[in-house]
PDB file of N, CA, C and O in Angstrom:
ATOM      1  N   UNK A   1       7.507 -58.273   2.287  1.00  0.00           N
ATOM      2  CA  UNK A   1       8.331 -58.617   0.976  1.00  0.00           C
ATOM      3  C   UNK A   1       8.192 -58.211  -0.467  1.00  0.00           C
ATOM      4  O   UNK A   1       7.410 -57.468  -1.060  1.00  0.00           O
ATOM      5  N   UNK A   2       9.811 -59.382  -1.037  1.00  0.00           N
ATOM      6  CA  UNK A   2      10.032 -58.657  -2.081  1.00  0.00           C
ATOM      7  C   UNK A   2      10.028 -59.368  -2.845  1.00  0.00           C
ATOM      8  O   UNK A   2      10.834 -60.197  -2.420  1.00  0.00           O
ATOM      9  N   UNK A   3       9.537 -59.863  -4.170  1.00  0.00           N
ATOM     10  CA  UNK A   3       9.101 -60.735  -5.171  1.00  0.00           C
ATOM     11  C   UNK A   3      10.647 -60.874  -6.558  1.00  0.00           C
ATOM     12  O   UNK A   3      11.783 -60.421  -6.414  1.00  0.00           O
ATOM     13  N   UNK A   4      10.353 -61.278  -7.196  1.00  0.00           N
ATOM     14  CA  UNK A   4      11.786 -61.813  -8.045  1.00  0.00           C
ATOM     15  C   UNK A   4      10.881 -63.004  -9.306  1.00  0.00           C
ATOM     16  O   UNK A   4      10.329 -64.016  -8.875  1.00  0.00           O
ATOM     17  N   UNK A   5      10.869 -62.637 -10.920  1.00  0.00           N
ATOM     18  CA  UNK A   5      10.293 -63.558 -11.378  1.00  0.00           C
ATOM     19  C   UNK A   5      10.574 -63.471 -12.693  1.00  0.00           C
ATOM     20  O   UNK A   5      11.341 -62.547 -12.960  1.00  0.00           O
ATOM     21  N   UNK A   6      10.108 -64.309 -13.863  1.00  0.00           N
ATOM     22  CA  UNK A   6      10.730 -63.985 -14.828  1.00  0.00           C
ATOM     23  C   UNK A   6       8.666 -63.979 -15.983  1.00  0.00           C
ATOM     24  O   UNK A   6       7.542 -64.424 -15.751  1.00  0.00           O
ATOM     25  N   UNK A   7       9.187 -63.366 -16.874  1.00  0.00           N
ATOM     26  CA  UNK A   7       8.317 -63.115 -17.339  1.00  0.00           C
ATOM     27  C   UNK A   7       8.269 -62.680 -19.522  1.00  0.00           C
ATOM     28  O   UNK A   7       9.097 -61.867 -19.935  1.00  0.00           O
ATOM     29  N   UNK A   8       7.226 -63.359 -20.580  1.00  0.00           N
ATOM     30  CA  UNK A   8       7.428 -62.435 -21.538  1.00  0.00           C
ATOM     31  C   UNK A   8       6.764 -61.799 -21.663  1.00  0.00           C
ATOM     32  O   UNK A   8       6.810 -61.413 -22.831  1.00  0.00           O
ATOM     33  N   UNK A   9       5.777 -61.180 -20.952  1.00  0.00           N
ATOM     34  CA  UNK A   9       4.797 -60.180 -20.610  1.00  0.00           C
ATOM     35  C   UNK A   9       4.511 -59.489 -19.130  1.00  0.00           C
ATOM     36  O   UNK A   9       3.718 -59.734 -18.221  1.00  0.00           O
ATOM     37  N   UNK A  10       6.026 -58.053 -19.441  1.00  0.00           N
ATOM     38  CA  UNK A  10       5.861 -57.399 -18.271  1.00  0.00           C
ATOM     39  C   UNK A  10       4.632 -57.065 -17.735  1.00  0.00           C
ATOM     40  O   UNK A  10       4.193 -57.207 -16.593  1.00  0.00           O
ATOM     41  N   UNK A  11       3.995 -56.455 -19.050  1.00  0.00           N
ATOM     42  CA  UNK A  11       3.297 -54.674 -18.786  1.00  0.00           C
ATOM     43  C   UNK A  11       1.374 -56.071 -18.387  1.00  0.00           C
ATOM     44  O   UNK A  11       0.482 -55.831 -17.572  1.00  0.00           O
ATOM     45  N   UNK A  12       1.456 -57.081 -19.163  1.00  0.00           N
ATOM     46  CA  UNK A  12       0.763 -57.829 -17.527  1.00  0.00           C
ATOM     47  C   UNK A  12       0.797 -58.383 -16.772  1.00  0.00           C
ATOM     48  O   UNK A  12      -0.160 -58.930 -16.224  1.00  0.00           O
ATOM     49  N   UNK A  13       1.908 -58.434 -16.482  1.00  0.00           N
ATOM     50  CA  UNK A  13       2.353 -59.488 -15.032  1.00  0.00           C
ATOM     51  C   UNK A  13       2.522 -58.135 -14.351  1.00  0.00           C
ATOM     52  O   UNK A  13       2.940 -58.346 -13.213  1.00  0.00           O
ATOM     53  N   UNK A  14       2.399 -57.091 -14.534  1.00  0.00           N
ATOM     54  CA  UNK A  14       2.250 -55.634 -13.598  1.00  0.00           C
ATOM     55  C   UNK A  14       0.914 -55.468 -13.427  1.00  0.00           C
ATOM     56  O   UNK A  14       0.305 -55.705 -12.383  1.00  0.00           O
ATOM     57  N   UNK A  15       0.546 -55.144 -14.238  1.00  0.00           N
ATOM     58  CA  UNK A  15      -0.878 -55.299 -13.839  1.00  0.00           C
ATOM     59  C   UNK A  15      -1.782 -56.404 -13.041  1.00  0.00           C
ATOM     60  O   UNK A  15      -2.607 -55.987 -12.228  1.00  0.00           O
ATOM     61  N   UNK A  16      -1.655 -57.630 -13.236  1.00  0.00           N
ATOM     62  CA  UNK A  16      -1.996 -58.576 -12.578  1.00  0.00           C
ATOM     63  C   UNK A  16      -1.279 -58.689 -10.923  1.00  0.00           C
ATOM     64  O   UNK A  16      -1.873 -59.403 -10.115  1.00  0.00           O
ATOM     65  N   UNK A  17      -0.248 -58.102 -10.569  1.00  0.00           N
ATOM     66  CA  UNK A  17       0.395 -57.624  -9.100  1.00  0.00           C
ATOM     67  C   UNK A  17      -0.485 -56.901  -9.000  1.00  0.00           C
ATOM     68  O   UNK A  17      -0.700 -57.362  -7.879  1.00  0.00           O
ATOM     69  N   UNK A  18      -1.567 -55.853  -9.148  1.00  0.00           N
ATOM     70  CA  UNK A  18      -2.199 -54.662  -9.150  1.00  0.00           C
ATOM     71  C   UNK A  18      -0.648 -53.488  -9.196  1.00  0.00           C
ATOM     72  O   UNK A  18       0.034 -53.039  -8.275  1.00  0.00           O
ATOM     73  N   UNK A  19      -0.600 -53.395  -9.983  1.00  0.00           N
ATOM     74  CA  UNK A  19       0.865 -52.371 -10.300  1.00  0.00           C
ATOM     75  C   UNK A  19       1.531 -51.677  -9.034  1.00  0.00           C
ATOM     76  O   UNK A  19       1.283 -50.527  -8.674  1.00  0.00           O
ATOM     77  N   UNK A  20       2.166 -52.307  -8.588  1.00  0.00           N
ATOM     78  CA  UNK A  20       2.834 -52.423  -7.311  1.00  0.00           C
ATOM     79  C   UNK A  20       4.463 -51.038  -8.231  1.00  0.00           C
ATOM     80  O   UNK A  20       5.484 -51.321  -8.857  1.00  0.00           O
ATOM     81  N   UNK A  21       3.766 -49.481  -7.744  1.00  0.00           N
ATOM     82  CA  UNK A  21       4.850 -48.805  -7.632  1.00  0.00           C
ATOM     83  C   UNK A  21       6.472 -49.270  -8.490  1.00  0.00           C
ATOM     84  O   UNK A  21       7.105 -49.059  -9.525  1.00  0.00           O
ATOM     85  N   UNK A  22       6.526 -50.007  -7.233  1.00  0.00           N
ATOM     86  CA  UNK A  22       8.279 -49.890  -6.900  1.00  0.00           C
ATOM     87  C   UNK A  22       8.382 -51.397  -8.200  1.00  0.00           C
ATOM     88  O   UNK A  22       9.445 -52.018  -8.172  1.00  0.00           O
ATOM     89  N   UNK A  23       7.194 -51.921  -9.324  1.00  0.00           N
ATOM     90  CA  UNK A  23       6.871 -53.017 -10.383  1.00  0.00           C
ATOM     91  C   UNK A  23       8.739 -52.604 -11.259  1.00  0.00           C
ATOM     92  O   UNK A  23       9.041 -51.411 -11.218  1.00  0.00           O
ATOM     93  N   UNK A  24       9.535 -53.336 -11.780  1.00  0.00           N
ATOM     94  CA  UNK A  24      10.463 -53.337 -12.374  1.00  0.00           C
ATOM     95  C   UNK A  24      11.119 -54.280 -12.980  1.00  0.00           C
ATOM     96  O   UNK A  24      11.514 -55.361 -12.545  1.00  0.00           O
ATOM     97  N   UNK A  25      11.243 -53.656 -14.347  1.00  0.00           N
ATOM     98  CA  UNK A  25      12.033 -54.952 -15.327  1.00  0.00           C
ATOM     99  C   UNK A  25      13.642 -54.934 -15.171  1.00  0.00           C
ATOM    100  O   UNK A  25      14.146 -54.029 -15.836  1.00  0.00           O
ATOM    101  N   UNK A  26      14.541 -55.700 -14.466  1.00  0.00           N
ATOM    102  CA  UNK A  26      15.861 -55.555 -14.243  1.00  0.00           C
ATOM    103  C   UNK A  26      16.588 -56.167 -15.026  1.00  0.00           C
ATOM    104  O   UNK A  26      17.767 -56.066 -14.687  1.00  0.00           O
ATOM    105  N   UNK A  27      16.451 -56.699 -15.828  1.00  0.00           N
ATOM    106  CA  UNK A  27      16.849 -57.130 -16.912  1.00  0.00           C
ATOM    107  C   UNK A  27      16.333 -57.640 -17.798  1.00  0.00           C
ATOM    108  O   UNK A  27      15.393 -58.216 -17.252  1.00  0.00           O
ATOM    109  N   UNK A  28      16.233 -58.008 -19.629  1.00  0.00           N
ATOM    110  CA  UNK A  28      15.873 -58.799 -20.568  1.00  0.00           C
ATOM    111  C   UNK A  28      17.004 -59.793 -20.900  1.00  0.00           C
ATOM    112  O   UNK A  28      18.163 -59.414 -20.731  1.00  0.00           O
ATOM    113  N   UNK A  29      16.659 -61.524 -21.540  1.00  0.00           N
ATOM    114  CA  UNK A  29      17.371 -62.486 -21.310  1.00  0.00           C
ATOM    115  C   UNK A  29      17.220 -62.869 -22.651  1.00  0.00           C
ATOM    116  O   UNK A  29      16.130 -62.598 -23.156  1.00  0.00           O
ATOM    117  N   UNK A  30      17.974 -63.380 -23.278  1.00  0.00           N
ATOM    118  CA  UNK A  30      18.196 -63.860 -24.574  1.00  0.00           C
ATOM    119  C   UNK A  30      17.780 -65.617 -24.706  1.00  0.00           C
ATOM    120  O   UNK A  30      16.980 -66.061 -25.529  1.00  0.00           O
ATOM    121  N   UNK A  31      18.271 -66.150 -24.045  1.00  0.00           N
ATOM    122  CA  UNK A  31      18.240 -67.603 -23.423  1.00  0.00           C
ATOM    123  C   UNK A  31      17.468 -68.127 -21.584  1.00  0.00           C
ATOM    124  O   UNK A  31      17.474 -67.528 -20.509  1.00  0.00           O
ATOM    125  N   UNK A  32      17.020 -69.196 -21.917  1.00  0.00           N
ATOM    126  CA  UNK A  32      16.447 -69.351 -20.421  1.00  0.00           C
ATOM    127  C   UNK A  32      17.539 -69.594 -19.404  1.00  0.00           C
ATOM    128  O   UNK A  32      17.783 -68.942 -18.389  1.00  0.00           O
ATOM    129  N   UNK A  33      18.141 -70.653 -19.876  1.00  0.00           N
ATOM    130  CA  UNK A  33      18.956 -70.643 -18.586  1.00  0.00           C
ATOM    131  C   UNK A  33      19.321 -69.323 -18.319  1.00  0.00           C
ATOM    132  O   UNK A  33      18.727 -68.886 -17.333  1.00  0.00           O
ATOM    133  N   UNK A  34      20.295 -68.318 -18.989  1.00  0.00           N
ATOM    134  CA  UNK A  34      20.875 -67.384 -18.177  1.00  0.00           C
ATOM    135  C   UNK A  34      19.677 -66.788 -16.859  1.00  0.00           C
ATOM    136  O   UNK A  34      19.880 -66.528 -15.673  1.00  0.00           O
ATOM    137  N   UNK A  35      18.465 -66.733 -17.663  1.00  0.00           N
ATOM    138  CA  UNK A  35      16.829 -66.178 -17.332  1.00  0.00           C
ATOM    139  C   UNK A  35      16.862 -66.663 -15.310  1.00  0.00           C
ATOM    140  O   UNK A  35      16.932 -66.074 -14.231  1.00  0.00           O
ATOM    141  N   UNK A  36      16.782 -67.740 -15.712  1.00  0.00           N
ATOM    142  CA  UNK A  36      16.956 -68.673 -14.499  1.00  0.00           C
ATOM    143  C   UNK A  36      17.612 -68.593 -14.020  1.00  0.00           C
ATOM    144  O   UNK A  36      17.260 -68.771 -12.854  1.00  0.00           O
ATOM    145  N   UNK A  37      19.435 -68.230 -14.157  1.00  0.00           N
ATOM    146  CA  UNK A  37      20.153 -67.860 -13.353  1.00  0.00           C
ATOM    147  C   UNK A  37      20.827 -67.003 -12.442  1.00  0.00           C
ATOM    148  O   UNK A  37      21.614 -66.891 -11.501  1.00  0.00           O
ATOM    149  N   UNK A  38      19.804 -66.275 -13.544  1.00  0.00           N
ATOM    150  CA  UNK A  38      19.286 -64.325 -12.826  1.00  0.00           C
ATOM    151  C   UNK A  38      18.445 -64.470 -11.442  1.00  0.00           C
ATOM    152  O   UNK A  38      18.669 -63.758 -10.462  1.00  0.00           O
ATOM    153  N   UNK A  39      17.472 -65.460 -11.485  1.00  0.00           N
ATOM    154  CA  UNK A  39      16.421 -66.064 -10.673  1.00  0.00           C
ATOM    155  C   UNK A  39      16.581 -66.631  -9.158  1.00  0.00           C
ATOM    156  O   UNK A  39      16.140 -66.484  -8.019  1.00  0.00           O
ATOM    157  N   UNK A  40      17.400 -67.288  -9.833  1.00  0.00           N
ATOM    158  CA  UNK A  40      18.376 -67.800  -8.542  1.00  0.00           C
ATOM    159  C   UNK A  40      19.702 -66.976  -7.862  1.00  0.00           C
ATOM    160  O   UNK A  40      20.464 -67.382  -6.984  1.00  0.00           O
ATOM    161  N   UNK A  41      19.704 -65.880  -8.466  1.00  0.00           N
ATOM    162  CA  UNK A  41      21.037 -65.198  -7.717  1.00  0.00           C
ATOM    163  C   UNK A  41      19.473 -64.509  -6.854  1.00  0.00           C
ATOM    164  O   UNK A  41      19.394 -64.707  -5.641  1.00  0.00           O
ATOM    165  N   UNK A  42      18.385 -63.777  -7.527  1.00  0.00           N
ATOM    166  CA  UNK A  42      17.323 -63.212  -7.044  1.00  0.00           C
ATOM    167  C   UNK A  42      17.101 -63.746  -5.569  1.00  0.00           C
ATOM    168  O   UNK A  42      17.316 -63.140  -4.520  1.00  0.00           O
ATOM    169  N   UNK A  43      16.587 -65.111  -5.760  1.00  0.00           N
ATOM    170  CA  UNK A  43      16.388 -65.883  -4.951  1.00  0.00           C
ATOM    171  C   UNK A  43      16.863 -66.292  -3.342  1.00  0.00           C
ATOM    172  O   UNK A  43      16.215 -66.559  -2.330  1.00  0.00           O
ATOM    173  N   UNK A  44      18.735 -66.174  -3.723  1.00  0.00           N
ATOM    174  CA  UNK A  44      19.691 -66.279  -2.946  1.00  0.00           C
ATOM    175  C   UNK A  44      19.676 -64.973  -1.995  1.00  0.00           C
ATOM    176  O   UNK A  44      20.091 -65.087  -0.841  1.00  0.00           O
ATOM    177  N   UNK A  45      19.199 -63.732  -2.474  1.00  0.00           N
ATOM    178  CA  UNK A  45      19.712 -62.375  -2.219  1.00  0.00           C
ATOM    179  C   UNK A  45      17.570 -61.772  -1.180  1.00  0.00           C
ATOM    180  O   UNK A  45      16.845 -60.830  -0.861  1.00  0.00           O
ATOM    181  N   UNK A  46      17.755 -63.617  -1.190  1.00  0.00           N
ATOM    182  CA  UNK A  46      16.203 -63.292  -0.006  1.00  0.00           C
ATOM    183  C   UNK A  46      14.781 -62.984  -0.977  1.00  0.00           C
ATOM    184  O   UNK A  46      13.734 -63.092  -0.338  1.00  0.00           O
ATOM    185  N   UNK A  47      14.669 -62.708  -2.072  1.00  0.00           N
ATOM    186  CA  UNK A  47      13.275 -62.781  -2.141  1.00  0.00           C
ATOM    187  C   UNK A  47      12.858 -63.463  -3.053  1.00  0.00           C
ATOM    188  O   UNK A  47      13.457 -64.028  -3.968  1.00  0.00           O
ATOM    189  N   UNK A  48      11.324 -63.380  -2.678  1.00  0.00           N
ATOM    190  CA  UNK A  48      10.889 -64.809  -2.497  1.00  0.00           C
ATOM    191  C   UNK A  48      10.041 -64.858  -4.459  1.00  0.00           C
ATOM    192  O   UNK A  48       9.514 -64.127  -5.297  1.00  0.00           O
ATOM    193  N   UNK A  49      10.466 -66.294  -4.211  1.00  0.00           N
ATOM    194  CA  UNK A  49       9.490 -66.728  -6.018  1.00  0.00           C
ATOM    195  C   UNK A  49       8.309 -65.560  -6.483  1.00  0.00           C
ATOM    196  O   UNK A  49       7.678 -65.015  -5.577  1.00  0.00           O
ATOM    197  N   UNK A  50       8.137 -65.335  -7.353  1.00  0.00           N
ATOM    198  CA  UNK A  50       6.772 -64.800  -8.213  1.00  0.00           C
ATOM    199  C   UNK A  50       6.637 -66.138  -8.992  1.00  0.00           C
ATOM    200  O   UNK A  50       7.255 -66.092 -10.056  1.00  0.00           O
ATOM    201  N   UNK A  51       6.159 -67.025  -8.820  1.00  0.00           N
ATOM    202  CA  UNK A  51       6.378 -68.064 -10.203  1.00  0.00           C
ATOM    203  C   UNK A  51       5.259 -68.186 -11.038  1.00  0.00           C
ATOM    204  O   UNK A  51       5.107 -69.042 -11.910  1.00  0.00           O
ATOM    205  N   UNK A  52       4.609 -67.436 -10.780  1.00  0.00           N
ATOM    206  CA  UNK A  52       2.887 -67.482 -11.674  1.00  0.00           C
ATOM    207  C   UNK A  52       3.305 -66.508 -12.784  1.00  0.00           C
ATOM    208  O   UNK A  52       2.378 -66.162 -13.517  1.00  0.00           O
ATOM    209  N   UNK A  53       4.663 -65.936 -13.087  1.00  0.00           N
ATOM    210  CA  UNK A  53       4.442 -65.462 -14.676  1.00  0.00           C
ATOM    211  C   UNK A  53       4.854 -66.089 -15.379  1.00  0.00           C
ATOM    212  O   UNK A  53       5.729 -66.854 -14.971  1.00  0.00           O
ATOM    213  N   UNK A  54       4.415 -66.145 -17.059  1.00  0.00           N
ATOM    214  CA  UNK A  54       4.762 -67.293 -17.661  1.00  0.00           C
ATOM    215  C   UNK A  54       5.956 -66.801 -18.582  1.00  0.00           C
ATOM    216  O   UNK A  54       6.150 -65.667 -19.020  1.00  0.00           O
ATOM    217  N   UNK A  55       6.630 -67.836 -18.741  1.00  0.00           N
ATOM    218  CA  UNK A  55       8.016 -66.953 -19.383  1.00  0.00           C
ATOM    219  C   UNK A  55       9.127 -67.223 -18.944  1.00  0.00           C
ATOM    220  O   UNK A  55       9.435 -68.099 -18.136  1.00  0.00           O
ATOM    221  N   UNK A  56       9.984 -66.215 -19.646  1.00  0.00           N
ATOM    222  CA  UNK A  56      11.577 -66.468 -19.076  1.00  0.00           C
ATOM    223  C   UNK A  56      11.886 -65.441 -20.322  1.00  0.00           C
ATOM    224  O   UNK A  56      12.237 -66.328 -21.100  1.00  0.00           O
ATOM    225  N   UNK A  57      11.978 -64.612 -20.855  1.00  0.00           N
ATOM    226  CA  UNK A  57      12.374 -63.329 -22.038  1.00  0.00           C
ATOM    227  C   UNK A  57      12.616 -62.306 -20.542  1.00  0.00           C
ATOM    228  O   UNK A  57      13.823 -62.103 -20.667  1.00  0.00           O
ATOM    229  N   UNK A  58      12.359 -61.833 -19.717  1.00  0.00           N
ATOM    230  CA  UNK A  58      12.213 -60.627 -18.616  1.00  0.00           C
ATOM    231  C   UNK A  58      12.407 -60.933 -16.804  1.00  0.00           C
ATOM    232  O   UNK A  58      11.777 -61.760 -16.144  1.00  0.00           O
ATOM    233  N   UNK A  59      13.278 -60.153 -16.404  1.00  0.00           N
ATOM    234  CA  UNK A  59      13.108 -60.723 -14.753  1.00  0.00           C
ATOM    235  C   UNK A  59      12.477 -59.402 -13.706  1.00  0.00           C
ATOM    236  O   UNK A  59      12.603 -58.303 -14.245  1.00  0.00           O
ATOM    237  N   UNK A  60      12.257 -59.389 -13.232  1.00  0.00           N
ATOM    238  CA  UNK A  60      11.313 -58.279 -13.087  1.00  0.00           C
ATOM    239  C   UNK A  60      11.262 -58.093 -11.359  1.00  0.00           C
ATOM    240  O   UNK A  60      11.666 -59.081 -10.746  1.00  0.00           O
ATOM    241  N   UNK A  61      10.919 -57.215 -10.738  1.00  0.00           N
ATOM    242  CA  UNK A  61      11.037 -57.492  -8.648  1.00  0.00           C
ATOM    243  C   UNK A  61       9.625 -56.393  -8.522  1.00  0.00           C
ATOM    244  O   UNK A  61       8.998 -55.681  -9.307  1.00  0.00           O
ATOM    245  N   UNK A  62       9.567 -56.683  -7.266  1.00  0.00           N
ATOM    246  CA  UNK A  62       8.675 -55.764  -6.753  1.00  0.00           C
ATOM    247  C   UNK A  62       8.350 -56.391  -5.178  1.00  0.00           C
ATOM    248  O   UNK A  62       8.562 -57.554  -4.835  1.00  0.00           O
ATOM    249  N   UNK A  63       7.808 -55.356  -4.364  1.00  0.00           N
ATOM    250  CA  UNK A  63       7.193 -55.674  -3.167  1.00  0.00           C
ATOM    251  C   UNK A  63       6.128 -55.820  -2.978  1.00  0.00           C
ATOM    252  O   UNK A  63       5.307 -55.423  -3.805  1.00  0.00           O
ATOM    253  N   UNK A  64       5.802 -56.355  -1.987  1.00  0.00           N
ATOM    254  CA  UNK A  64       4.643 -56.131  -1.366  1.00  0.00           C
ATOM    255  C   UNK A  64       4.431 -55.909  -0.292  1.00  0.00           C
ATOM    256  O   UNK A  64       5.009 -56.771   0.371  1.00  0.00           O
ATOM    257  N   UNK A  65       3.758 -55.019   0.530  1.00  0.00           N
ATOM    258  CA  UNK A  65       3.644 -54.453   1.992  1.00  0.00           C
ATOM    259  C   UNK A  65       2.555 -55.340   2.196  1.00  0.00           C
ATOM    260  O   UNK A  65       1.854 -55.967   1.401  1.00  0.00           O
ATOM    261  N   UNK A  66       2.565 -55.244   3.610  1.00  0.00           N
ATOM    262  CA  UNK A  66       1.926 -56.411   4.552  1.00  0.00           C
ATOM    263  C   UNK A  66       1.162 -55.917   5.278  1.00  0.00           C
ATOM    264  O   UNK A  66       0.548 -56.607   6.091  1.00  0.00           O
TER     265      UNK A  66
END
């Protein structure tokens, strides 16, 4: 599964997700509206929502193997 989410603390979020090798900060945002628009685009590309992060300044992705 591929996940996308928003956070203000990407390093902390990566640790919370057990430091996946492919964890990437994809974009930095200056307003919440842009961040939410990015997240909607990612969800439209078949990413799952990783909404447990707090904030919206950074958009990140990672995958999880089953």
